[in-house]
Structures are given as structure tokens and as C-alpha cells.
C-alpha positions in Angstrom: 0.2 -0.1 0.1 1.2 3.7 -0.7 2.9 5.3 2.2 1.1 8.1 2.4 -2.2 6.4 3.3 -4.5 8.1 5.5 -5.4 6.2 9.0 -9.1 5.6 7.9 -8.2 4.3 4.9 -5.4 1.9 6.5 -7.8 1.1 8.9 -10.4 -0.1 6.3 -7.7 -2.2 4.9 -6.8 -3.9 7.9 -10.4 -4.7 8.7 -11.2 -6.1 5.6 -8.0 -8.3 5.5 -7.1 -9.7 8.9 -4.0 -7.8 8.8 -2.0 -8.9 11.9 0.9 -6.2 11.9 2.5 -3.4 9.8 6.2 -3.3 8.2 7.6 0.3 7.3 10.4 -1.0 5.0 13.5 1.1 3.9 14.1 3.3 1.3 16.6 5.6 -0.5 16.0 9.0 1.4 16.7 10.1 5.0 13.9 11.7 7.1 15.3 14.8 7.1 15.6 15.2 3.4 12.8 18.0 2.1 10.7 15.7 0.1 11.1 12.7 2.0 8.0 10.4 2.3 5.9 10.4 5.4 3.4 8.4 7.3 0.2 9.3 9.1 1.2 9.4 12.7 -2.1 8.3 13.9 -0.7 4.8 12.7 0.6 4.3 15.8 -3.1 4.4 17.2 -4.1 1.3 15.3 -4.1 -1.6 17.5 -1.4 -3.7 15.6 2.7 -4.2 16.3 4.4 -2.0 13.7 8.1 -3.0 12.6 10.2 -0.4 11.3 12.9 -1.5 9.0 16.0 1.1 7.8 14.0 4.1 6.6 10.9 2.7 8.3 12.9 2.6 11.9 13.7 6.3 11.1 10.2 7.2 10.4 8.9 5.9 13.6 11.4 7.4 15.5 10.6 10.6 14.2 6.7 10.4 14.7 7.5 9.3 18.0 9.5 12.7 18.7 13.0 10.9 18.6 16.1 11.9 16.3 18.0 9.8 13.9 21.8 10.2 13.4 24.5 8.5 11.6 26.6 6.0 13.2 30.4 6.0 12.1 32.3 2.8 12.5 35.8 1.8 12.3 37.5 -1.4 12.6 35.5 -4.8 12.7 32.2 -5.3 14.3 31.7 -8.7 15.9 
């Protein structure tokens, strides 16, 4: 479904299709870019688990009042 879907349309899809959770997936943008895709913050009011992956995680953090920064790593990670 489109990322810019409104709360009521999303609720209708959920009700009609027995949706068990929402996944906000990755993308090429940063939430801080001027024309970055956004989601309706009211999706967090829907009684379903929401998983954010990559860009989706940034969106969740932003709509919940958090901030996202770069993590610069050097060396190996184990």
C-alpha cells in the first residue's frame, strides 16, 4: 500500500484483510530530506504491532519524537 495512506483508509484495509501487523520498510531517503516520504502519525493508534526497517525505523523514531543520526564505525564488528 502507498506510504502516504491516511489513517481511515489503512484501518479499512486492516479490517477487510485480517492484517496482523504493519511493516514500514526501507528506502533511499533520510527522514530529514526535504521531500522525504512521510506516514500518518495516527498509524501508531492502530492496535497492531509496527516494525520499522531502515527508513521505516527512522520514520517511527521521528513520529514518536526521536532523532536519527549517522553512526560512524571504524574497525571490525563482531
